[in-house]
N, C-alpha and C positions, 0 to 999 in steps of 0.2 A: 503461561505459554512459553514455548521454546526452551524450557528448562530441562526437559526429558522427552524421549520419544513417546512415552505414554501420555504426557501432557499435550503433546502435538496431536496424537490420535484423538484424545478427548475433545480438545479445543477445535480441531478440524471438523469433527462430527457435529458439535454444537453450532459452529458457525454455518455449516451447510444447512442446518435446520433453520437458523435465523435467516440465511440467505433465501431460502424457499419462501419463508413468511414475508420477507421484504418484496420479493417479486410478485407475490399474491396481491400486495397492496399498491402496486404500480397503477392498476385499473387502466384508465384510458390516458394516463400521463406518460406518453411514450418518451417525452423529454427526460423522464426520471429513470428510464430503463437501465442505462449504463451505470448510473449511481446505485440503483437497487441491486445490480448484479455483483457489486463489490463483495458483500459478505459471503456469497457463495464462492467467488474466486479466491478470497482469503481462506476459506475453509479447505479448498483443494490445495492451496499453497502450504497450509499447515501439515496436511497429510503427506505432501511431497517431502517436507523436511523430516517427517518421521522416518521415511525410507532412508534418508541421509544418516540419521542417528543410528538406525538399526544396522546399516552397512558398516559404519565406523565402529560399531561395537561388535561386529562379526556375528550378529544374530541373523543377518542376511548375507548372501554372497558379496564380497567386497567389490565385485564388478558393478554392483548397483549404485555405488557411491558417486562415481563420475557423472552418469546420465542424470541422476536425481539432483545432484548439485547444480548442473547446468539448467535444468528445468526450474529449479528454485530461484536461481540468480537471474535467469532471463526474465522472469516475472517481476522480481524485486527491482532489478537494475534497468531493464529495458522497457518493460510494459508499463509499470506504475508511474514513472515520471511523466508520461504522456497521457495515460489513461485517466489519472486522477483530474488534472486540469481540464481535460476534455469533458469528463462526466459532470464536473461542477459547472463548467461553461454551458453545457446543454440545458441546465436548469433555468438559466436566466432568459427573460424576454429580450427581444432585440433592443439594442440601446448601447450607450457608452460603456456601461459595466461589462456587457458581454464582449464588446470589442476589445476592451482593455484586458480581459482574460485571455485573449489570443496571445499576448506576450508570454503568459505562463505556459501555454501549450508549446509555443516555439522554444522556450527555454527548456522545457521538459524533453522536447525532441532532441536538442543539442546534448543534454545530459545522457539521454539514452544512447546516442550515437558514440559518445565518448566511452561510456561504460561497455557497450558492446565491443568496441574496438579493443579495449583492454582485455576483455574475455577472449577475444579471438587471438590476440598476441599470446595470451597464456603466460604462466600456467594458471589454471583455475583449480584452487585447492579447498579442501574442508578438513578441519581437524576438531577433535573434542576439546573444548575449553572448560572452564569452571562453570558448569550448569548452563552451557550454551555451546553452539557450534561456531567456530571462528572460520569465516570464509576469507579467501585471499585471491586477489587478481593483480595483474601487472598495471595497477592504476597509478598514473602520474598526476601531480597536483591534486592529491586526494581530498585535502581540506576544502579547496576551491570548489571541486565537483560536488562534494557532499553538501556544501552551503548552497549551491545551485539547485541541487536536488530538493532540499528543504524549501527553498523559495518557490519553486515550481509547484510542489504539492500543497504545502501549507499556505502559500500566498494566495492560491486560487480560492481556498476556503475562506480566508480572511476577507476577501473581496466579495464573497457571496451576499446576495440580497436576502437570503434566509438567515435570520439571527441565529438559529440553532447551529447551522453549519459554520457561520462566522465565529461563534463562541468556541466551537469545537476546534477550529483552526487554531485559536489561541492556545487551547489545551495541548493540541498536537505539537505546536511550536515549543512550548515549555518542556514536554515529554522528550522530544528529540535532543534538546540541550542536555537534560538530565542523563539520558542514556548514553550520549557521547562522552559525558564526564565520567560515568561509571565504568564504562568499557568501550575501548576503541575496536579491538579485534572482533568483539561479538556484536558490534553495532548492527550489522545487517540481519542477524538472527533476532536480536531483541527488539529492534525497531519494527521489524515486520510483525512480531508478536504484539507489540503495542498497537500498531496500525490495525491489526485484526479486531481489537476491541472497539474500533469505530463502528463495527457491524451493528452493535446494539443501538448506537446513536442513529445510524441510518434507518434501521427498522423502525425506531421510535418516530423519526421525522416522517417516514412514509405513512405510518399509522395515524398521525396526529395533524398533518398538514393538508389543507384543502388544495385542490388542483390550482397551480399557477398563482398561489398566494405568496408573494414575496414582499420584502420590505419595499422594493421599488414600486410594486403594484399598489401597496397600501398608501404610498405617498403621492401617487399620481391621481 
């Protein structure tokens, strides 16, 4: 994923199919709806990046690059930091765990606001890197904001009462450290590609988990 426009097209189509399957298995679990919608959103996200690739390679009009880049980054930088902790929080029954997750939602909101401000200040850029797209914004204190982004998204998973989601939060945390080590300028592209692989775990969770069956429920 994210290594070529063709890979983005294929992964986007596959994720869309997985997303439809995930939504089919929501059944009456309305609290799972936002969580189940993530694979489909990731699929559309990957298809959007394919447009950025094709524009940068001049396979499409160069005028497409700017709008496609904005759509891609608004989802990655502004929507996801809030959407993920909200979706994970919605899975939890009322209680202290759900209340504590509000902290991650608020942190995600602060991260979204800072990243949106950086995009509005501009410039917002995209260029071809080594098997990835390097995105650029006028972001100050980038390391701190990136760390807060990871805490907001992965932290909510780690706190989840569902073991599979908590375990996957650990895997995500490890993956983001590895990706940051491998490439800084391609982090937004490769991290979102990795995040898209969570779609398989989400579909599996919805297929194999009974309604409202969480660790917290099992212990009560």
